[in-house]
N, CA, C and O atoms as a GROMACS GRO file, in nm:
protein
  392
    1UNK      N    1   0.064  -0.134   0.000
    1UNK     CA    2  -0.013  -0.010  -0.008
    1UNK      C    3   0.089   0.117   0.002
    1UNK      O    4   0.189   0.128   0.073
    2UNK      N    5   0.034   0.208  -0.090
    2UNK     CA    6   0.121   0.339  -0.090
    2UNK      C    7   0.073   0.453  -0.032
    2UNK      O    8  -0.042   0.488  -0.061
    3UNK      N    9   0.146   0.524   0.052
    3UNK     CA   10   0.086   0.652   0.099
    3UNK      C   11   0.156   0.770   0.071
    3UNK      O   12   0.161   0.870   0.144
    4UNK      N   13   0.208   0.753  -0.039
    4UNK     CA   14   0.297   0.866  -0.131
    4UNK      C   15   0.196   0.989  -0.145
    4UNK      O   16   0.074   0.987  -0.130
    5UNK      N   17   0.272   1.086  -0.176
    5UNK     CA   18   0.212   1.199  -0.240
    5UNK      C   19   0.170   1.190  -0.392
    5UNK      O   20   0.260   1.172  -0.474
    6UNK      N   21   0.019   1.204  -0.444
    6UNK     CA   22  -0.020   1.174  -0.574
    6UNK      C   23  -0.061   1.317  -0.628
    6UNK      O   24  -0.153   1.378  -0.574
    7UNK      N   25   0.000   1.363  -0.721
    7UNK     CA   26  -0.032   1.484  -0.786
    7UNK      C   27  -0.057   1.502  -0.946
    7UNK      O   28   0.024   1.457  -1.026
    8UNK      N   29  -0.137   1.550  -0.975
    8UNK     CA   30  -0.177   1.554  -1.143
    8UNK      C   31  -0.112   1.693  -1.155
    8UNK      O   32  -0.174   1.791  -1.115
    9UNK      N   33   0.014   1.705  -1.210
    9UNK     CA   34   0.087   1.820  -1.230
    9UNK      C   35   0.039   1.889  -1.348
    9UNK      O   36   0.077   2.006  -1.362
   10UNK      N   37  -0.056   1.826  -1.457
   10UNK     CA   38  -0.080   1.881  -1.574
   10UNK      C   39  -0.224   1.966  -1.508
   10UNK      O   40  -0.263   2.072  -1.555
   11UNK      N   41  -0.279   1.909  -1.413
   11UNK     CA   42  -0.398   1.977  -1.376
   11UNK      C   43  -0.385   2.092  -1.276
   11UNK      O   44  -0.474   2.173  -1.252
   12UNK      N   45  -0.241   2.089  -1.213
   12UNK     CA   46  -0.245   2.173  -1.121
   12UNK      C   47  -0.179   2.311  -1.198
   12UNK      O   48  -0.211   2.428  -1.174
   13UNK      N   49  -0.075   2.264  -1.298
   13UNK     CA   50  -0.035   2.368  -1.392
   13UNK      C   51  -0.149   2.443  -1.450
   13UNK      O   52  -0.155   2.563  -1.426
   14UNK      N   53  -0.251   2.380  -1.532
   14UNK     CA   54  -0.354   2.438  -1.587
   14UNK      C   55  -0.435   2.516  -1.490
   14UNK      O   56  -0.468   2.632  -1.517
   15UNK      N   57  -0.466   2.463  -1.390
   15UNK     CA   58  -0.553   2.550  -1.280
   15UNK      C   59  -0.452   2.678  -1.229
   15UNK      O   60  -0.504   2.786  -1.198
   16UNK      N   61  -0.332   2.663  -1.224
   16UNK     CA   62  -0.244   2.772  -1.176
   16UNK      C   63  -0.265   2.870  -1.293
   16UNK      O   64  -0.304   2.983  -1.265
   17UNK      N   65  -0.242   2.837  -1.428
   17UNK     CA   66  -0.248   2.922  -1.509
   17UNK      C   67  -0.386   3.001  -1.535
   17UNK      O   68  -0.394   3.118  -1.572
   18UNK      N   69  -0.479   2.925  -1.512
   18UNK     CA   70  -0.628   2.985  -1.512
   18UNK      C   71  -0.629   3.089  -1.405
   18UNK      O   72  -0.644   3.210  -1.420
   19UNK      N   73  -0.608   3.015  -1.286
   19UNK     CA   74  -0.593   3.133  -1.166
   19UNK      C   75  -0.509   3.269  -1.182
   19UNK      O   76  -0.544   3.378  -1.137
   20UNK      N   77  -0.404   3.246  -1.248
   20UNK     CA   78  -0.330   3.385  -1.269
   20UNK      C   79  -0.384   3.452  -1.398
   20UNK      O   80  -0.360   3.571  -1.418
   21UNK      N   81  -0.454   3.381  -1.483
   21UNK     CA   82  -0.525   3.491  -1.591
   21UNK      C   83  -0.628   3.539  -1.508
   21UNK      O   84  -0.631   3.662  -1.511
   22UNK      N   85  -0.726   3.482  -1.424
   22UNK     CA   86  -0.843   3.518  -1.363
   22UNK      C   87  -0.808   3.681  -1.279
   22UNK      O   88  -0.882   3.779  -1.276
   23UNK      N   89  -0.667   3.665  -1.214
   23UNK     CA   90  -0.600   3.775  -1.152
   23UNK      C   91  -0.587   3.896  -1.223
   23UNK      O   92  -0.613   4.011  -1.188
   24UNK      N   93  -0.533   3.842  -1.351
   24UNK     CA   94  -0.499   3.954  -1.444
   24UNK      C   95  -0.620   4.014  -1.489
   24UNK      O   96  -0.626   4.137  -1.489
   25UNK      N   97  -0.738   3.936  -1.537
   25UNK     CA   98  -0.842   3.995  -1.577
   25UNK      C   99  -0.905   4.082  -1.452
   25UNK      O  100  -0.949   4.196  -1.466
   26UNK      N  101  -0.902   4.017  -1.336
   26UNK     CA  102  -0.957   4.106  -1.230
   26UNK      C  103  -0.887   4.239  -1.201
   26UNK      O  104  -0.946   4.334  -1.149
   27UNK      N  105  -0.753   4.240  -1.238
   27UNK     CA  106  -0.683   4.367  -1.231
   27UNK      C  107  -0.728   4.475  -1.361
   27UNK      O  108  -0.707   4.596  -1.367
   28UNK      N  109  -0.784   4.402  -1.442
   28UNK     CA  110  -0.831   4.486  -1.564
   28UNK      C  111  -0.951   4.551  -1.502
   28UNK      O  112  -0.976   4.668  -1.530
   29UNK      N  113  -1.030   4.478  -1.414
   29UNK     CA  114  -1.158   4.534  -1.394
   29UNK      C  115  -1.145   4.643  -1.273
   29UNK      O  116  -1.231   4.731  -1.264
   30UNK      N  117  -1.036   4.638  -1.178
   30UNK     CA  118  -0.993   4.714  -1.098
   30UNK      C  119  -0.963   4.870  -1.176
   30UNK      O  120  -1.006   4.978  -1.135
   31UNK      N  121  -0.882   4.849  -1.291
   31UNK     CA  122  -0.851   4.964  -1.361
   31UNK      C  123  -0.978   5.032  -1.402
   31UNK      O  124  -0.988   5.153  -1.385
   32UNK      N  125  -1.079   4.960  -1.456
   32UNK     CA  126  -1.177   4.995  -1.510
   32UNK      C  127  -1.280   5.083  -1.395
   32UNK      O  128  -1.349   5.179  -1.427
   33UNK      N  129  -1.271   5.024  -1.256
   33UNK     CA  130  -1.340   5.072  -1.170
   33UNK      C  131  -1.255   5.216  -1.144
   33UNK      O  132  -1.324   5.317  -1.146
   34UNK      N  133  -1.116   5.233  -1.122
   34UNK     CA  134  -1.059   5.347  -1.112
   34UNK      C  135  -1.054   5.452  -1.215
   34UNK      O  136  -1.000   5.560  -1.194
   35UNK      N  137  -1.112   5.420  -1.329
   35UNK     CA  138  -1.137   5.504  -1.444
   35UNK      C  139  -1.256   5.571  -1.422
   35UNK      O  140  -1.268   5.693  -1.435
   36UNK      N  141  -1.374   5.468  -1.377
   36UNK     CA  142  -1.500   5.533  -1.355
   36UNK      C  143  -1.506   5.631  -1.230
   36UNK      O  144  -1.569   5.736  -1.235
   37UNK      N  145  -1.439   5.591  -1.122
   37UNK     CA  146  -1.417   5.670  -1.011
   37UNK      C  147  -1.368   5.814  -1.056
   37UNK      O  148  -1.435   5.912  -1.023
   38UNK      N  149  -1.243   5.829  -1.140
   38UNK     CA  150  -1.203   5.932  -1.183
   38UNK      C  151  -1.290   6.020  -1.283
   38UNK      O  152  -1.284   6.143  -1.285
   39UNK      N  153  -1.366   5.949  -1.362
   39UNK     CA  154  -1.468   6.032  -1.427
   39UNK      C  155  -1.562   6.081  -1.342
   39UNK      O  156  -1.588   6.199  -1.362
   40UNK      N  157  -1.619   6.031  -1.257
   40UNK     CA  158  -1.712   6.076  -1.159
   40UNK      C  159  -1.645   6.193  -1.086
   40UNK      O  160  -1.707   6.296  -1.060
   41UNK      N  161  -1.526   6.175  -1.056
   41UNK     CA  162  -1.459   6.303  -0.962
   41UNK      C  163  -1.431   6.406  -1.060
   41UNK      O  164  -1.405   6.519  -1.021
   42UNK      N  165  -1.433   6.378  -1.190
   42UNK     CA  166  -1.403   6.509  -1.276
   42UNK      C  167  -1.542   6.598  -1.280
   42UNK      O  168  -1.539   6.708  -1.336
   43UNK      N  169  -1.647   6.555  -1.227
   43UNK     CA  170  -1.767   6.641  -1.254
   43UNK      C  171  -1.836   6.650  -1.125
   43UNK      O  172  -1.946   6.705  -1.116
   44UNK      N  173  -1.760   6.584  -0.998
   44UNK     CA  174  -1.827   6.598  -0.886
   44UNK      C  175  -1.730   6.654  -0.789
   44UNK      O  176  -1.625   6.595  -0.764
   45UNK      N  177  -1.766   6.772  -0.730
   45UNK     CA  178  -1.675   6.838  -0.618
   45UNK      C  179  -1.751   6.858  -0.488
   45UNK      O  180  -1.871   6.832  -0.483
   46UNK      N  181  -1.681   6.905  -0.378
   46UNK     CA  182  -1.743   6.922  -0.259
   46UNK      C  183  -1.700   6.807  -0.164
   46UNK      O  184  -1.628   6.710  -0.189
   47UNK      N  185  -1.758   6.840  -0.059
   47UNK     CA  186  -1.717   6.738   0.082
   47UNK      C  187  -1.753   6.601   0.033
   47UNK      O  188  -1.673   6.507   0.039
   48UNK      N  189  -1.867   6.592  -0.014
   48UNK     CA  190  -1.926   6.446  -0.040
   48UNK      C  191  -1.833   6.364  -0.151
   48UNK      O  192  -1.811   6.244  -0.140
   49UNK      N  193  -1.777   6.453  -0.270
   49UNK     CA  194  -1.711   6.422  -0.349
   49UNK      C  195  -1.571   6.356  -0.268
   49UNK      O  196  -1.531   6.241  -0.285
   50UNK      N  197  -1.521   6.436  -0.196
   50UNK     CA  198  -1.388   6.388  -0.124
   50UNK      C  199  -1.398   6.295  -0.043
   50UNK      O  200  -1.304   6.220  -0.021
   51UNK      N  201  -1.514   6.284   0.016
   51UNK     CA  202  -1.521   6.157   0.118
   51UNK      C  203  -1.530   6.020   0.016
   51UNK      O  204  -1.472   5.915   0.043
   52UNK      N  205  -1.608   6.039  -0.100
   52UNK     CA  206  -1.618   5.946  -0.203
   52UNK      C  207  -1.468   5.906  -0.253
   52UNK      O  208  -1.430   5.791  -0.270
   53UNK      N  209  -1.402   6.003  -0.270
   53UNK     CA  210  -1.278   5.967  -0.320
   53UNK      C  211  -1.179   5.900  -0.233
   53UNK      O  212  -1.091   5.825  -0.277
   54UNK      N  213  -1.196   5.931  -0.106
   54UNK     CA  214  -1.111   5.855  -0.001
   54UNK      C  215  -1.151   5.716   0.011
   54UNK      O  216  -1.068   5.628   0.034
   55UNK      N  217  -1.299   5.688  -0.006
   55UNK     CA  218  -1.332   5.568   0.024
   55UNK      C  219  -1.301   5.463  -0.126
   55UNK      O  220  -1.273   5.343  -0.129
   56UNK      N  221  -1.318   5.555  -0.234
   56UNK     CA  222  -1.287   5.458  -0.345
   56UNK      C  223  -1.141   5.424  -0.347
   56UNK      O  224  -1.100   5.312  -0.377
   57UNK      N  225  -1.055   5.535  -0.311
   57UNK     CA  226  -0.899   5.509  -0.316
   57UNK      C  227  -0.884   5.375  -0.230
   57UNK      O  228  -0.812   5.282  -0.269
   58UNK      N  229  -0.968   5.371  -0.091
   58UNK     CA  230  -0.913   5.255  -0.008
   58UNK      C  231  -0.966   5.124  -0.085
   58UNK      O  232  -0.890   5.029  -0.103
   59UNK      N  233  -1.085   5.122  -0.125
   59UNK     CA  234  -1.142   5.006  -0.194
   59UNK      C  235  -1.059   4.973  -0.333
   59UNK      O  236  -1.052   4.857  -0.375
   60UNK      N  237  -1.005   5.070  -0.393
   60UNK     CA  238  -0.902   5.018  -0.497
   60UNK      C  239  -0.778   4.961  -0.465
   60UNK      O  240  -0.724   4.872  -0.530
   61UNK      N  241  -0.728   5.019  -0.352
   61UNK     CA  242  -0.610   4.964  -0.309
   61UNK      C  243  -0.626   4.803  -0.261
   61UNK      O  244  -0.550   4.714  -0.298
   62UNK      N  245  -0.719   4.788  -0.189
   62UNK     CA  246  -0.760   4.674  -0.158
   62UNK      C  247  -0.817   4.575  -0.257
   62UNK      O  248  -0.820   4.458  -0.219
   63UNK      N  249  -0.857   4.600  -0.362
   63UNK     CA  250  -0.874   4.524  -0.485
   63UNK      C  251  -0.748   4.505  -0.558
   63UNK      O  252  -0.730   4.393  -0.607
   64UNK      N  253  -0.661   4.591  -0.574
   64UNK     CA  254  -0.527   4.588  -0.628
   64UNK      C  255  -0.451   4.488  -0.548
   64UNK      O  256  -0.388   4.402  -0.610
   65UNK      N  257  -0.448   4.491  -0.407
   65UNK     CA  258  -0.401   4.369  -0.331
   65UNK      C  259  -0.432   4.231  -0.371
   65UNK      O  260  -0.351   4.141  -0.392
   66UNK      N  261  -0.560   4.227  -0.378
   66UNK     CA  262  -0.649   4.108  -0.386
   66UNK      C  263  -0.607   4.056  -0.503
   66UNK      O  264  -0.564   3.941  -0.504
   67UNK      N  265  -0.612   4.124  -0.611
   67UNK     CA  266  -0.574   4.095  -0.760
   67UNK      C  267  -0.429   4.006  -0.774
   67UNK      O  268  -0.404   3.896  -0.824
   68UNK      N  269  -0.361   4.092  -0.718
   68UNK     CA  270  -0.213   4.066  -0.675
   68UNK      C  271  -0.193   3.913  -0.617
   68UNK      O  272  -0.112   3.830  -0.658
   69UNK      N  273  -0.283   3.902  -0.517
   69UNK     CA  274  -0.276   3.785  -0.449
   69UNK      C  275  -0.337   3.672  -0.513
   69UNK      O  276  -0.291   3.562  -0.485
   70UNK      N  277  -0.429   3.679  -0.591
   70UNK     CA  278  -0.449   3.577  -0.698
   70UNK      C  279  -0.380   3.529  -0.794
   70UNK      O  280  -0.367   3.410  -0.822
   71UNK      N  281  -0.326   3.633  -0.854
   71UNK     CA  282  -0.198   3.606  -0.960
   71UNK      C  283  -0.095   3.528  -0.876
   71UNK      O  284  -0.042   3.429  -0.926
   72UNK      N  285  -0.062   3.568  -0.748
   72UNK     CA  286   0.064   3.491  -0.677
   72UNK      C  287   0.020   3.346  -0.661
   72UNK      O  288   0.102   3.256  -0.677
   73UNK      N  289  -0.125   3.317  -0.626
   73UNK     CA  290  -0.153   3.185  -0.593
   73UNK      C  291  -0.114   3.096  -0.724
   73UNK      O  292  -0.044   2.995  -0.721
   74UNK      N  293  -0.186   3.169  -0.867
   74UNK     CA  294  -0.167   3.096  -0.969
   74UNK      C  295  -0.039   3.069  -1.012
   74UNK      O  296  -0.021   2.968  -1.080
   75UNK      N  297   0.060   3.148  -0.983
   75UNK     CA  298   0.210   3.162  -0.998
   75UNK      C  299   0.281   3.028  -0.936
   75UNK      O  300   0.347   2.939  -0.989
   76UNK      N  301   0.243   3.050  -0.818
   76UNK     CA  302   0.276   2.947  -0.695
   76UNK      C  303   0.243   2.807  -0.760
   76UNK      O  304   0.330   2.724  -0.786
   77UNK      N  305   0.108   2.790  -0.783
   77UNK     CA  306   0.077   2.656  -0.829
   77UNK      C  307   0.151   2.608  -0.954
   77UNK      O  308   0.190   2.491  -0.961
   78UNK      N  309   0.172   2.704  -1.062
   78UNK     CA  310   0.234   2.657  -1.166
   78UNK      C  311   0.409   2.632  -1.141
   78UNK      O  312   0.484   2.559  -1.206
   79UNK      N  313   0.436   2.710  -1.039
   79UNK     CA  314   0.558   2.666  -1.005
   79UNK      C  315   0.586   2.516  -0.930
   79UNK      O  316   0.678   2.436  -0.952
   80UNK      N  317   0.474   2.508  -0.834
   80UNK     CA  318   0.466   2.379  -0.761
   80UNK      C  319   0.454   2.273  -0.872
   80UNK      O  320   0.522   2.173  -0.854
   81UNK      N  321   0.385   2.278  -0.976
   81UNK     CA  322   0.349   2.158  -1.074
   81UNK      C  323   0.493   2.143  -1.138
   81UNK      O  324   0.544   2.031  -1.147
   82UNK      N  325   0.557   2.253  -1.181
   82UNK     CA  326   0.722   2.236  -1.247
   82UNK      C  327   0.803   2.160  -1.154
   82UNK      O  328   0.842   2.049  -1.190
   83UNK      N  329   0.836   2.207  -1.031
   83UNK     CA  330   0.910   2.128  -0.920
   83UNK      C  331   0.895   2.016  -0.901
   83UNK      O  332   0.991   1.940  -0.889
   84UNK      N  333   0.765   1.976  -0.892
   84UNK     CA  334   0.712   1.807  -0.868
   84UNK      C  335   0.784   1.737  -0.989
   84UNK      O  336   0.855   1.638  -0.973
   85UNK      N  337   0.756   1.803  -1.124
   85UNK     CA  338   0.778   1.740  -1.240
   85UNK      C  339   0.914   1.716  -1.264
   85UNK      O  340   0.948   1.626  -1.340
   86UNK      N  341   1.000   1.795  -1.203
   86UNK     CA  342   1.139   1.804  -1.199
   86UNK      C  343   1.192   1.692  -1.109
   86UNK      O  344   1.269   1.604  -1.148
   87UNK      N  345   1.143   1.703  -0.985
   87UNK     CA  346   1.144   1.605  -0.898
   87UNK      C  347   1.150   1.476  -0.922
   87UNK      O  348   1.246   1.403  -0.899
   88UNK      N  349   1.015   1.438  -0.985
   88UNK     CA  350   0.992   1.321  -1.017
   88UNK      C  351   1.096   1.258  -1.126
   88UNK      O  352   1.140   1.143  -1.127
   89UNK      N  353   1.127   1.376  -1.230
   89UNK     CA  354   1.222   1.323  -1.351
   89UNK      C  355   1.365   1.283  -1.260
   89UNK      O  356   1.432   1.183  -1.284
   90UNK      N  357   1.387   1.355  -1.183
   90UNK     CA  358   1.524   1.337  -1.113
   90UNK      C  359   1.550   1.216  -1.058
   90UNK      O  360   1.654   1.153  -1.076
   91UNK      N  361   1.405   1.163  -0.954
   91UNK     CA  362   1.396   1.057  -0.918
   91UNK      C  363   1.400   0.936  -1.003
   91UNK      O  364   1.459   0.834  -0.970
   92UNK      N  365   1.341   0.951  -1.106
   92UNK     CA  366   1.342   0.839  -1.209
   92UNK      C  367   1.495   0.826  -1.284
   92UNK      O  368   1.535   0.714  -1.318
   93UNK      N  369   1.563   0.924  -1.303
   93UNK     CA  370   1.676   0.914  -1.340
   93UNK      C  371   1.792   0.856  -1.235
   93UNK      O  372   1.883   0.784  -1.278
   94UNK      N  373   1.786   0.885  -1.114
   94UNK     CA  374   1.846   0.820  -1.011
   94UNK      C  375   1.824   0.675  -0.992
   94UNK      O  376   1.915   0.593  -0.979
   95UNK      N  377   1.699   0.646  -0.990
   95UNK     CA  378   1.657   0.495  -0.990
   95UNK      C  379   1.707   0.434  -1.083
   95UNK      O  380   1.768   0.330  -1.058
   96UNK      N  381   1.694   0.484  -1.229
   96UNK     CA  382   1.759   0.394  -1.345
   96UNK      C  383   1.888   0.360  -1.337
   96UNK      O  384   1.929   0.254  -1.383
   97UNK      N  385   1.982   0.470  -1.263
   97UNK     CA  386   2.107   0.447  -1.242
   97UNK      C  387   2.138   0.375  -1.150
   97UNK      O  388   2.260   0.360  -1.146
   98UNK      N  389   2.064   0.303  -1.045
   98UNK     CA  390   2.104   0.198  -0.968
   98UNK      C  391   2.101   0.072  -0.997
   98UNK      O  392   2.141  -0.011  -0.916
   0.00000   0.00000   0.00000
C-alpha cells in the first residue's frame, strides 16, 4: 500500500495558469473601477466627493492587493507543478542509474 504524494501536475499547472489569468482579468476590472471613479470625480466636487474619493481609493487599494494575491496563487501553483515534475524526473533518473 502506498501512502505517497499523488499529484496531477498537468491539472495543477493548468489550474494555476487559469487562476493567474483570472487575477490579470480582475486587475483589468480594477483599472476600470479606477477609471470610473476618476470620471465621476471629474464632474463631482465638494465634501461628499472628497469622502467618495477617500473611500474609492481605499477600495481600489484593497482590490489591487486582492488581484495580486490571486495572481500570486496561480504563479505558485504553476511553480509547484513544475518543481514536482522536475523532482519526479530526477528521482526516475537516479533510480534507473541504480
